[in-house]
C-alpha positions as a printed NumPy array, in Angstrom:
array([[ 24.828,  -0.513,   0.029],
       [ 27.411,  -3.623,  -0.305],
       [ 25.45 ,  -6.679,  -0.941],
       [ 28.265,  -8.587,   1.137],
       [ 26.69 ,  -6.896,   4.156],
       [ 23.152,  -8.101,   3.906],
       [ 23.68 , -11.693,   4.544],
       [ 21.829, -12.51 ,   1.303],
       [ 21.208, -15.617,  -0.436],
       [ 18.611, -16.143,  -3.031],
       [ 16.832, -19.533,  -3.424],
       [ 17.271, -21.44 ,  -6.667],
       [ 13.553, -22.515,  -6.387],
       [ 10.193, -20.871,  -5.83 ],
       [  8.317, -21.09 ,  -2.616],
       [  5.112, -22.91 ,  -2.014],
       [  2.76 , -19.726,  -1.82 ],
       [ -0.383, -19.452,  -3.876],
       [  0.58 , -16.482,  -5.595],
       [  3.658, -16.096,  -8.074],
       [  4.541, -12.547,  -6.935],
       [  4.936, -13.434,  -3.176],
       [  6.969, -16.959,  -4.381],
       [  9.357, -14.471,  -6.522],
       [  9.911, -12.198,  -3.579],
       [ 10.697, -15.137,  -1.264],
       [ 12.94 , -16.555,  -3.932],
       [ 14.701, -13.208,  -3.97 ],
       [ 15.566, -13.51 ,  -0.39 ],
       [ 13.69 , -10.272,   0.425],
       [ 10.473, -11.73 ,   1.845],
       [ 10.574, -14.251,   4.648],
       [  7.351, -16.047,   5.684],
       [  7.141, -16.91 ,   9.34 ],
       [  3.873, -18.317,   9.467],
       [  0.542, -17.953,   7.694],
       [ -0.011, -14.273,   6.929],
       [  3.13 , -13.208,   8.893],
       [  5.977, -12.01 ,   6.979],
       [  9.467, -10.152,   7.156],
       [ 11.113,  -7.878,   4.841],
       [ 14.808,  -7.747,   3.845],
       [ 16.628,  -4.781,   3.093],
       [ 15.762,  -4.155,  -0.417],
       [ 12.212,  -4.927,   0.174],
       [ 12.12 ,  -2.816,   3.229],
       [ 13.52 ,   0.252,   1.245],
       [ 10.891,  -0.244,  -1.303],
       [  8.146,  -0.286,   1.08 ],
       [  9.421,   2.815,   2.827],
       [  9.766,   4.458,  -0.679],
       [  6.166,   3.685,  -1.414],
       [  5.095,   5.249,   1.862],
       [  6.96 ,   8.449,   0.97 ],
       [  5.07 ,   8.714,  -2.302],
       [  1.989,   8.202,   0.073],
       [  3.209,  10.819,   2.496],
       [  4.34 ,  13.524,  -0.105],
       [  1.012,  13.547,  -1.842],
       [ -1.1  ,  13.731,   1.393],
       [  1.007,  16.392,   2.572],
       [  0.645,  18.491,  -0.291],
       [ -2.988,  18.629,   0.182],
       [ -2.73 ,  19.703,   3.812],
       [ -3.094,  16.435,   5.518],
       [ -1.421,  15.986,   9.109],
       [  0.46 ,  12.945,   9.939],
       [ -0.2  ,  11.483,  13.518],
       [  0.392,   8.224,  15.298],
       [ -2.299,   6.331,  17.349],
       [ -1.905,   3.654,  19.791],
       [ -1.271,  -0.044,  18.452],
       [ -1.991,  -1.525,  21.876],
       [ -5.757,  -0.298,  22.411],
       [ -7.339,  -0.431,  25.622],
       [-10.763,  -2.159,  25.309],
       [-12.711,   0.867,  26.895],
       [-12.578,   3.003,  23.849],
       [-13.974,   0.044,  21.881],
       [-16.663,  -0.363,  24.434],
       [-17.455,   3.475,  24.068],
       [-18.091,   2.745,  20.279],
       [-20.1  ,  -0.311,  20.933],
       [-17.669,  -2.382,  18.697],
       [-15.837,  -4.432,  21.299],
       [-18.205,  -7.473,  21.115],
       [-18.86 ,  -7.388,  17.524],
       [-15.161,  -7.647,  16.516],
       [-14.325, -10.092,  19.233],
       [-17.139, -12.262,  18.141],
       [-16.145, -12.181,  14.556],
       [-12.642, -13.309,  15.352],
       [-11.185, -10.579,  13.229],
       [ -9.361,  -8.748,  16.022],
       [ -6.257,  -9.946,  18.108],
       [ -6.668,  -9.19 ,  21.675],
       [ -4.664,  -9.398,  24.637],
       [ -5.135,  -9.457,  28.373],
       [ -3.134,  -7.064,  30.583],
       [ -2.741,  -6.98 ,  34.271],
       [ -5.724,  -4.572,  34.882],
       [ -7.624,  -4.519,  31.401],
       [ -8.217,  -6.04 ,  28.066],
       [ -6.707,  -4.559,  24.962],
       [ -7.181,  -4.846,  21.256],
       [ -4.261,  -5.067,  18.854],
       [ -4.977,  -2.466,  16.236],
       [ -7.189,  -3.529,  13.321],
       [ -8.417,  -0.336,  12.726],
       [ -8.336,   3.186,  14.317],
       [-11.618,   4.944,  13.971],
       [-12.255,   5.385,  17.716],
       [ -8.557,   6.497,  18.46 ],
       [ -8.735,   8.902,  15.767],
       [-11.872,  10.387,  17.435],
       [-10.236,  10.099,  20.919],
       [ -7.163,  11.855,  19.707],
       [ -8.995,  15.213,  18.868],
       [-12.413,  15.388,  20.663],
       [-10.831,  17.422,  23.724],
       [ -9.434,  19.943,  21.283],
       [-12.419,  20.559,  19.082],
       [-14.884,  22.942,  20.417],
       [-16.261,  25.23 ,  17.568],
       [-16.7  ,  24.845,  13.745],
       [-13.608,  26.925,  13.661],
       [-11.586,  23.914,  14.897],
       [-12.747,  21.557,  12.047],
       [-11.693,  21.13 ,   8.353],
       [ -8.389,  18.757,   8.761],
       [ -7.39 ,  15.297,   7.858],
       [ -5.101,  13.131,   9.882],
       [ -3.346,  10.202,   9.025],
       [ -0.929,   7.533,   9.932],
       [  1.21 ,   5.069,   8.295],
       [  1.731,   1.754,  10.493],
       [  1.121,  -1.943,  11.094],
       [ -2.382,  -3.65 ,  11.481],
       [ -3.207,  -7.015,  12.638],
       [ -6.307,  -8.953,  11.747],
       [ -6.938, -12.597,  12.3  ],
       [ -7.91 , -13.422,   8.581],
       [ -9.595, -16.845,   8.365],
       [ -7.606, -17.698,   5.169],
       [ -4.53 , -15.931,   4.285],
       [ -4.433, -15.636,   0.444],
       [ -1.769, -14.285,  -1.906],
       [  1.055, -13.917,   0.319],
       [  1.278,  -9.949,   0.884],
       [ -2.075,  -9.839,  -0.667],
       [ -3.995, -10.689,   2.152],
       [ -2.107, -11.296,   5.437],
       [ -2.564, -11.104,   9.436],
       [  0.009,  -8.364,  10.033],
       [  0.481,  -5.826,   7.269],
       [  1.349,  -2.014,   6.775],
       [ -1.281,   0.394,   5.808],
       [ -2.111,   4.294,   5.599],
       [ -5.452,   5.187,   7.337],
       [ -6.736,   8.517,   7.345],
       [ -9.444,  10.412,   9.047],
       [-11.245,  13.586,   8.228],
       [-13.137,  15.602,  10.662],
       [-15.685,  18.475,   9.515],
       [-18.418,  20.673,  10.432],
       [-21.105,  19.204,   7.903],
       [-22.141,  16.846,   5.371],
       [-21.189,  19.201,   2.497],
       [-17.62 ,  19.706,   3.844],
       [-17.003,  16.058,   4.618],
       [-18.065,  15.243,   0.958],
       [-15.497,  18.009,  -0.253],
       [-12.543,  16.327,   1.821],
       [-13.946,  12.837,   0.704],
       [-13.464,  14.053,  -3.108],
       [-10.336,  15.661,  -2.123],
       [ -8.986,  12.265,  -1.116],
       [-10.577,  10.462,  -4.066],
       [ -8.37 ,  12.765,  -6.417],
       [ -5.151,  12.378,  -4.484],
       [ -5.719,   8.505,  -4.355],
       [ -5.72 ,   8.552,  -8.108],
       [ -2.449,  10.833,  -8.041],
       [ -0.74 ,   8.395,  -5.803],
       [ -1.695,   5.195,  -7.682],
       [ -0.292,   6.848, -10.952],
       [  2.747,   7.72 ,  -9.47 ],
       [  2.999,   4.083,  -8.182],
       [  2.751,   2.857, -11.925],
       [ -0.956,   1.923, -11.943],
       [ -2.708,   3.293, -15.062],
       [ -5.523,   0.984, -15.105],
       [ -7.207,   2.079, -11.897],
       [-11.193,   2.906, -11.224],
       [-12.981,   3.884,  -8.146],
       [-16.03 ,   1.753,  -7.794],
       [-18.892,   3.308,  -5.391],
       [-20.078,   0.81 ,  -3.017],
       [-21.987,   0.404,   0.213],
       [-20.1  ,   1.443,   3.444],
       [-19.733,  -1.231,   5.7  ],
       [-17.943,   1.014,   8.453],
       [-21.195,   2.924,   9.734],
       [-22.013,   5.382,   6.967],
       [-23.764,   4.972,   3.644],
       [-21.337,   5.594,   0.631],
       [-17.938,   4.206,   0.027],
       [-15.582,   3.922,  -2.847],
       [-12.989,   1.276,  -3.677],
       [-10.082,   1.685,  -5.754],
       [ -9.691,  -1.327,  -8.242],
       [ -6.952,  -2.519, -10.519],
       [ -8.246,  -4.692, -13.207],
       [ -6.05 ,  -7.768, -13.247],
       [ -7.354, -11.363, -14.192],
       [ -4.46 , -13.262, -12.309],
       [ -4.655, -11.472,  -9.107],
       [ -8.161, -10.119,  -9.02 ],
       [-10.021, -11.243,  -5.61 ],
       [-13.229,  -9.347,  -6.555],
       [-15.66 ,  -9.462,  -9.41 ],
       [-16.525,  -5.937, -10.577],
       [-19.65 ,  -5.264, -13.219],
       [-18.459,  -2.747, -15.489],
       [-20.158,  -0.572, -18.057],
       [-17.172,   1.402, -19.771],
       [-19.456,   3.397, -21.995],
       [-21.348,   5.197, -18.932],
       [-18.005,   4.853, -16.763],
       [-19.918,   2.886, -14.107],
       [-18.41 ,   0.292, -12.098],
       [-20.049,  -1.341,  -9.371],
       [-19.957,  -4.428,  -6.979],
       [-22.508,  -7.105,  -7.254],
       [-24.008,  -6.456,  -3.991],
       [-25.263,  -3.158,  -5.199],
       [-27.942,  -4.915,  -7.536],
       [-29.388,  -6.711,  -4.412],
       [-29.824,  -3.414,  -2.326],
       [-33.322,  -3.333,  -0.739],
       [-32.795,   0.357,   0.298],
       [-33.967,   2.369,  -2.859],
       [-32.504,   5.512,  -1.497],
       [-29.147,   3.858,  -0.981],
       [-29.418,   2.46 ,  -4.596],
       [-29.85 ,   5.667,  -6.019],
       [-26.965,   6.889,  -3.934],
       [-24.5  ,   4.3  ,  -5.554],
       [-26.048,   4.207,  -8.946],
       [-26.954,   7.905,  -9.404],
       [-29.425,   8.483, -12.325],
       [-28.529,   4.994, -13.534],
       [-30.223,   3.124, -10.552],
       [-32.82 ,   1.346, -12.677],
       [-30.006,  -0.147, -14.831],
       [-30.14 ,  -3.809, -15.485],
       [-27.325,  -6.188, -14.478],
       [-27.414,  -7.388, -17.928],
       [-25.598,  -4.082, -19.269],
       [-22.656,  -4.896, -17.513],
       [-19.556,  -6.917, -18.286],
       [-17.97 ,  -8.877, -15.362],
       [-13.957,  -8.194, -14.832],
       [-11.522,  -9.262, -12.097],
       [ -9.986,  -6.538,  -9.85 ],
       [ -8.248,  -6.204,  -6.824],
       [ -8.338,  -3.565,  -4.237],
       [ -5.75 ,  -0.687,  -3.816],
       [ -7.53 ,   1.446,  -1.43 ],
       [-11.005,   2.108,  -0.059],
       [-12.423,   5.429,   1.375],
       [-15.704,   5.964,   3.248],
       [-17.9  ,   8.525,   4.184],
       [-18.706,   7.585,   7.847],
       [-21.088,  10.706,   8.432],
       [-21.626,  11.251,  12.14 ],
       [-21.467,   7.586,  13.264],
       [-18.433,   7.552,  15.356],
       [-18.659,  11.061,  16.706],
       [-22.355,  10.237,  17.969],
       [-21.143,   6.798,  19.676],
       [-18.084,   8.683,  21.323],
       [-19.64 ,  11.997,  22.03 ],
       [-17.568,  13.909,  19.726],
       [-19.207,  17.378,  19.655],
       [-18.473,  21.15 ,  18.666],
       [-20.497,  24.351,  18.79 ],
       [-21.853,  24.971,  15.02 ],
       [-22.505,  28.305,  13.156],
       [-25.802,  28.649,  14.777],
       [-24.414,  28.493,  18.199],
       [-25.694,  25.008,  18.629],
       [-24.193,  21.809,  19.891],
       [-23.636,  19.272,  17.018],
       [-21.855,  15.877,  16.144],
       [-19.082,  16.409,  13.483],
       [-18.668,  14.498,  10.217],
       [-16.118,  11.954,   9.346],
       [-14.644,  10.435,   6.5  ],
       [-11.936,   7.375,   6.695],
       [ -9.378,   6.472,   4.216],
       [ -7.23 ,   3.325,   3.762],
       [ -4.318,   2.057,   1.4  ],
       [ -2.596,  -1.12 ,   2.013],
       [  0.88 ,  -0.403,   1.545],
       [  2.371,  -3.926,   2.049],
       [ -0.163,  -5.113,  -0.446],
       [  1.147,  -2.412,  -2.901],
       [  4.676,  -3.824,  -2.8  ],
       [  3.596,  -7.172,  -4.153],
       [  0.923,  -5.575,  -6.6  ],
       [  3.498,  -3.038,  -7.826],
       [  5.92 ,  -6.191,  -8.762],
       [  2.995,  -7.919, -10.464],
       [  2.041,  -4.73 , -12.64 ],
       [  5.635,  -4.49 , -13.717],
       [  5.725,  -7.989, -14.524],
       [  2.659,  -7.456, -16.617],
       [  4.281,  -4.488, -18.438],
       [  7.866,  -5.669, -18.93 ],
       [  7.565,  -9.541, -18.837],
       [ 10.171,  -9.065, -15.866],
       [ 10.557,  -7.571, -12.506],
       [ 12.021,  -4.058, -12.711],
       [ 11.123,  -1.594,  -9.867],
       [  9.999,   1.828, -10.675],
       [ 12.789,   4.399, -10.331],
       [ 10.883,   6.363,  -7.819],
       [ 10.285,   3.382,  -5.234],
       [ 13.346,   1.172,  -6.167],
       [ 15.66 ,   0.276,  -3.528],
       [ 18.697,   0.813,  -6.029],
       [ 18.509,   1.756,  -9.455],
       [ 21.937,   0.717, -10.313],
       [ 23.975,  -2.589,  -9.322],
       [ 27.589,  -2.822,  -9.954],
       [ 28.471,  -6.609, -10.42 ],
       [ 32.104,  -7.301, -10.031],
       [ 34.198, -10.386, -10.917],
       [ 35.625, -11.623,  -7.706],
       [ 39.32 , -10.304,  -8.427],
       [ 41.24 ,  -7.587,  -6.716],
       [ 41.42 ,  -5.408,  -9.659],
       [ 37.636,  -5.587, -10.318],
       [ 36.486,  -5.286,  -6.77 ],
       [ 38.938,  -2.115,  -6.42 ],
       [ 37.667,  -0.684,  -9.653],
       [ 33.878,  -1.471,  -8.617],
       [ 34.45 ,   0.013,  -4.933],
       [ 35.81 ,   3.259,  -6.607],
       [ 32.817,   3.452,  -8.891],
       [ 30.425,   2.858,  -6.341],
       [ 31.604,   5.507,  -4.057],
       [ 31.609,   7.994,  -6.895],
       [ 28.07 ,   7.058,  -7.971],
       [ 26.842,   7.251,  -4.316],
       [ 28.292,  10.684,  -3.806],
       [ 26.403,  11.745,  -7.079],
       [ 23.14 ,  10.929,  -5.447],
       [ 22.496,   7.537,  -7.5  ],
       [ 20.794,   4.639,  -5.768],
       [ 23.523,   2.321,  -6.185],
       [ 24.65 ,  -0.947,  -4.73 ],
       [ 27.618,  -2.769,  -5.133],
       [ 27.605,  -6.735,  -5.383],
       [ 30.858,  -7.694,  -3.872],
       [ 29.951, -11.178,  -2.643],
       [ 31.793, -14.255,  -3.476],
       [ 29.818, -15.659,  -6.283],
       [ 30.35 , -15.887,  -9.888],
       [ 29.086, -12.718, -12.203],
       [ 26.489, -15.074, -13.872],
       [ 25.404, -15.979, -10.375],
       [ 25.002, -12.297,  -9.555],
       [ 23.224, -11.34 , -12.841],
       [ 20.625, -13.966, -12.285],
       [ 20.074, -12.558,  -8.696],
       [ 19.836,  -9.264, -10.22 ],
       [ 16.574, -10.37 , -12.06 ],
       [ 15.057, -11.249,  -8.754],
       [ 16.136,  -8.165,  -7.227],
       [ 14.439,  -6.245, -10.139],
       [ 17.14 ,  -3.499, -10.102],
       [ 16.665,  -1.829, -13.419],
       [ 20.74 ,  -1.106, -14.694],
       [ 23.783,  -3.337, -13.878],
       [ 27.363,  -2.257, -14.383],
       [ 29.4  ,  -5.463, -15.232],
       [ 33.081,  -5.062, -14.226],
       [ 34.944,  -8.367, -15.18 ],
       [ 37.26 , -10.022, -17.72 ],
       [ 37.029,  -7.117, -20.171],
       [ 37.962,  -4.529, -17.452],
       [ 40.886,  -6.829, -16.79 ],
       [ 41.971,  -6.636, -20.433],
       [ 41.349,  -3.223, -21.398],
       [ 39.541,  -1.376, -18.485],
       [ 36.126,  -1.346, -20.078],
       [ 32.902,  -2.437, -18.189],
       [ 29.342,  -3.145, -19.607],
       [ 26.139,  -1.168, -18.795],
       [ 22.878,  -2.853, -19.28 ],
       [ 19.61 ,  -1.021, -18.863],
       [ 16.914,  -3.747, -18.291],
       [ 14.077,  -1.401, -18.758],
       [ 15.4  ,  -0.354, -22.11 ],
       [ 16.89 ,  -3.652, -23.233],
       [ 20.208,  -1.658, -24.214],
       [ 23.65 ,  -2.629, -23.562],
       [ 26.995,  -0.417, -23.854],
       [ 30.46 ,  -0.716, -23.216],
       [ 32.232,   2.247, -21.443],
       [ 35.706,   3.044, -20.291],
       [ 36.046,   3.431, -16.585]])
């Protein structure tokens, strides 16, 4: 990719967001805020977002999940079938639209539509035991958008739905997804992630939140007991339902709040055991092993993809003191920075073509800016390696290679 093709110019100053990372991404020219909670992605950030999606997709496909796509414009009748239309409309969370003959929701979530897609095909227990997922755009009319991409009205997410014949099978898939979530977050560079057992607000009883501990960006307060490996939300201590409290806290259900330390964390993902709630509401039945009609068991699973773009950037800055995108999700791993002279640009072009053919994720900064400006811009772009073709190349045919991650600098002959 030649940067002259991007129509790209960075800003000299940070924006006015309430979040340093979103300000930084806006300053790089790769994030555009159109209105509160609504953002556009520049070429580099879009590539990064898609690479994050590919990490998620690869891991889900490896455990046998199947990718699908549900409707974004959702007919009111499906929401009425589940009984959630009035609740969501009255809460003001869901965007709605009036069509010629019906009202529609603009996808805030897709439990109803996951059931609707499969219920005509599921006849027997032999048809169950699968997980569908999609990666797409959701819309929620948040009262207060915070932290740029961290809490917005329009966002990308992966949402998945499991369909099983029994509670035991549902829990098996739930645990399978819990394990693959940890694998996904580790591949995305998060080492400091725990899953927190919590109360399910989607209809079932149990849920787990995947939290990244961070004092600066944490939006939730988590009660932590590292010795017991126990991490819970404060709401758990206020539960009146003793059975539910035992489910969440296990053998430690009588533990006192004073045994925990409070830490700030932010959610990376969320999984739910929805049990038979949606299949019962929407008539999702099958013939079980005893030959009787039963409702299937569901789990649902979500990861905020666009939120991860900002959080990965934050995580990298915490680690290295500067933005350096991980090699596996970066838009470009190498940036060839050329002095704006014919001899340097020609050499840069040849090297760019050669590296591109070799499979390197490379870009060529051929914009009509000084080398100093281009190097400063690269700090905002978060590209790991730069090759500088400038005055030294004009003198003796050498170029400098800098690795921002390893803090190394070498001179090479081109």
